N, C-alpha and C positions, 0 to 999 in steps of 0.2 A: 539483367538483376531483378529475383525475384518481388512481388507483391509483399507489402507490409501485412503485419500479419494485426487486430488490435489486441489492446493488454484481453487479458484475461480479464472478465464482471465476476465480480467474487455476489456480490447483492443478486445477479441476476441466475447466479447458479443454486442460489441458496430458495433461490424466488420458484426457480424449476423444478428444486424435489417437496416442495410447500402447496402439492397441487395433486390429491387422490389419483385420476386420472393417468397421470403424468407417472406416480411410482405403480400405477399396474404394467405402461410397457415398459418401466424398465424388469420393472420384477417376467416379463416377457423374455423382454428381450432372452435375459443374463449371458451367457455367455456363446452367442448365438444370432444370426441374423436373421431375422421376419421381416418377410417382402408385409406390408401394409392392411392387405387383403383376410393375414391373420388377424391381426387386429381388432380390424372390422368386428369380425365372426368370432369371439373372445369373447371382449368385453360392451358386445351385443346394440356398438355406439356406430351414430353415420363416419360415414368414410371423412364428409368435412370436420368433422367437427377429429375425428383421431389427425388427419393430413396436420390439424393447426397447432394440435400436443406435441404433436411429434415438430415441426419446425422451434416448438417451442426450444425444448429441450434440445434442438441443434442449433440454436442461436445460442445456447448456453452454453457451448462444448459443450456437452452430455450425449449427442449420437453422430452417429453421420449418418449418410441416407448415398445408394448407390443404385443406378436407373439401369434394368436390363429389360428391354425392349419398351412393354407397358407395365412394367414390376420395377417395386419402389418398393428395396433392403433399405434396413436401417439394424441400424449395432452399435449398442454401446466404447464411447473411447473415452481414453482416461482423457480424467484436463490436464491443460498442461501446468495447475499450480498443485504443487505435492499436496496441501492439508486440503482442495477440494476433490482432490486423487481419492483420500484416507477416506474422507466425508464420504462418497461416492463407490469406497469400499468395504465400511461400514453399514449404508444402509442401504446397499444392496443385500446383505449379510444378515439383517435384521429381515426387511421384508420377505426371508425365507424360510422363519417364524411361523410368519403373519399366518392365519388358515384363509380368507379372504385367498390371500394371494396363491397359498399352494394351491384355492381349488383354481384357481386362472391356471395354471398353468398344466391340471388334471386336464380339463377341457385343450391348450391348445396340445398338449398328445391323443385324446382324442380324437380331433380334428386334424393334426400329424396323419395318426396312423390310419382315420376313415374320409379319405376328403371326396370321394362321392357324397357323404351323408349332407355334406355340406356345399349345397347350391354356391354358394359366390367364392367357391376354393376351387370349382374345377375347375384346371390345367395353375392353378397356382405354384409354384416354387417353393418348395418345404426350406423351414429352417434352415440354417445349413449351419456346424459349426465353426465360431470362429477361430482362427488360425495366428497364435502365439503373435507372429506380425506385424495381421490386421491394430497394435498397439489396442488391445480390449481391456476393461476392466480385470480384476479379477476379482475371484469375492476369495 
């Protein structure tokens, strides 16, 4: 018998969306899976802070993590609550319109194209597109 999953917590979901750093992380993930080291580089924040915010998003049922050797990769997942899934989809779409969020994506693109310029990214796996079977939130 599979372990019982905790019920979806709508309050935790909204609290997760109520933080600027977490919104920036979600914006960067979009439809791709990203290694923590890219978040640290793009947001210019300490790795423990980024990991703490990613754990919050994971506990809220918004992101999933995957370990690959020493690298931790994160991707957006569709919440099991239909209303929350729609809110997340709309939130992600609205983030695309904000100049600061666009600037983060621009920095991510530059980091992915020239990782040698970023000491912290040397050897890091580049972000990868999520296949539809990964249950990602679509924009």
